[in-house]
Structures are given as structure tokens and as C-alpha cells.
N, C-alpha and C positions, 0 to 999 in steps of 0.2 A: 170177641174180636181181639186179636193180638196187636198191641201197639208196636211200632218200629223199635223202640228201645228194648223190648222184651224178646225180640225176634231171635229164635235159635237159627243155626246154620241150615237146618232142614225143617221145612214146613210140611206137616202131614195133616191132611183133612182139616184145614183151617181156612178162615176168611180173613184177609188182611187188607188194610187200606193202602198205605204207602210203605214201601220197603226200600231201604238204601243200605247196601252192604257190598263187600268185595265179592262174595260168592253166595248165590241164592239157589237152593234146591227145593223144589216143590213137588209133592206127590198128592194127587187128588185134592188140590187146594186151589184157591183163587186169590188174586191180588188186583187192586185197582191200578197202581203205578209201581213200577220196579225200576230202580236205578242201581246198576251194579257193574262190576267188571265182567263177571261171568254168571249166566243164568241157565239153570237146567230145569225144565218142566216135564213132568210125566203125568198124563191124564189130568191136566190142570188148565186154568184159564187166567188170562191177564188182560187188563184193559190197554195199558201202554208199557212198553219196555224200552229202556235206553241202556245199552250195554256194549261191551266190546265183543263178547261171544255169547250167542244164544243157541241152546240146543233144546228142541221141543219134540216130545214124543206123544202123539195122539192128544194134542192140546189145542186150545182155542185162544187166539191172541188178536186183539183189536189192531194195534199198531206197534211196529218194531223199528227202532233206529239203532243199528249196530254195525260193527265192522264185518262180522261173520255170523251168518244165520244158517242153522241146519234144522230142518223140520221133517218129521216123518209122520204121515197121517195128520188128522186134524185139519184146522183151517186158520188162516190169518187174513186180516183185512187189508193191511198196507205194510209193505216192507221196504225200507231204505237201507241198503247195505253195500259194502264193497264186494263181498262174496256171499252168495245165497244159494242154498241147496234145499229143494223142497220136493216132497212127495205128498200130495194132498191137495187141498183147495186153497187158492190164493186169489185175493181180490186184485191188488195192484202191486207190482214189483218195480222198483228203481234200483238197479244194481250194476256194478261194474262187470261182474261175472255172475250169471244166473244159471243154475243147473236144475231143471225141472224133470223129475222122473215119475212116471205113472201118476200124473196129477192134472189139475185144471187151473188155469190162471185167466183172469179177466183182462188184465193189461200188463204187459211186460215190456220194459225199456231197459236196455243194457248194451254194453260194449260187446261182450261175448255171451251168447246164450246157447247152452247145451240142452237139448230136449230129447227125451226118449219116451215114446208112447204117451204123449200128452197133448192137451188141447189148450189153445189160447184164444181169447177174443180179439185182442189187438196186440201185435208184436212189432216193436220198433227196436232193431238191433243192427249193429255194424256187421257182426259175424254170427251166423246161425249154424249150429252143428246138430245133426240128427234129423229125424222125421217129426214134423210138427203139423198139426191141423189148426189153421187160423181162420177166423172170420175176416179179419183185415190185417194184411201185412203192411209194410212201409208204403209201398206204391198205392195200395188200396185205401189206406188212411189219408194220404195226400189227395187222392182223387175224391174221396167222400167229403173231405173238407172243402175242396174247390166247388163241388156240385152243391153242397149245403150252403155255402156262402153265396153262390150265384142265385140259388132259389130264394134265400132270405132277402137278398137285394132286390130281386124282381118283385117279391111280395110287398116290400116296403114302398117301392116305386108305385105299384098298382094301388096300394092303400092311400098314398098321398094324392094320386090322381083322382081316385073316386071320392075320397073323404077329406081332401085337402082344404085348408082355410083359404079364404079369398081376401 
């Protein structure tokens, strides 16, 4: 295992715990935590990344907090960014501008969302550009929340009536 003090600019086929640098380039490697100004991953994995710019190619990332994220292939669990571009699998995206090309996303929330041949579970956006297939859009999410809340309230009232204390 390479310690952060010994870390070269390029990490090739290595496992590292914590990386803190200006520029991190990883190829077929993995890291638990990365804090950097710029991160480039190629066929690599990372638990958590905090950076200004992240570029990932066929990589797996648990969580990303960055100004700009570009991802091609691979998967990411959670992305919080000002600008995000993804082609692959994404769990949740919170972005000012999100661009999803030929991918799948579970939850997308953003100001401007550009979509091309992609699927989302829940999409909350001010402006949507392109063709997208969603399970729930903004109106559907609001309706599902209202119906779910009404159903939960009725079940609580019924439970209190049947099993309430005297």
C-alpha cells in the first residue's frame, strides 16, 4: 500500500488509502479518499472524491463532490456538482447542469438537464432538453408524495382507532 507522502503523480495498479494532491491520475488502481484540484481515473475505483475537476473513464466511484464531473462508462453512486456529464450508470445526481448521454440514473435533480437516449427513475429539473424516459417526473413525484402521505396518515389513524390506548 502506498502512503500519501510517497504518492507519485500517476498511480498505476496500486491500492491507496488517502490521496491529497493538486493532480491525481489513476490507471487500474483504487483509492479510498481523494482530495485534489484535478482527478483523472481510467479503469479505476474511488470511495469518495472531492475536487474541482473529475474525469473518469470506465471507473467506479462511490461519491463525488466537484465543480465539474465528466464520466464515460462505469458507475457512480452520488454526484454533487455544478456541471456534470455522464455516460454510464449513476445513482443520484444533484447538479446545476447535468448532461446524461446513453446512460441510466436513479435520481436527477438540476437546473438544466440535457438527456440523450437515457433513462431516469426520478427527474426533478427546471429545464429538460432531449428525450428521456422517466419513472417519475416532477408532477409524478409530487403526486406520489401526496398519495403516500395520505395513505400513511390514514393507516396511522386506523391503527390508533383499533389499537389506541384508553
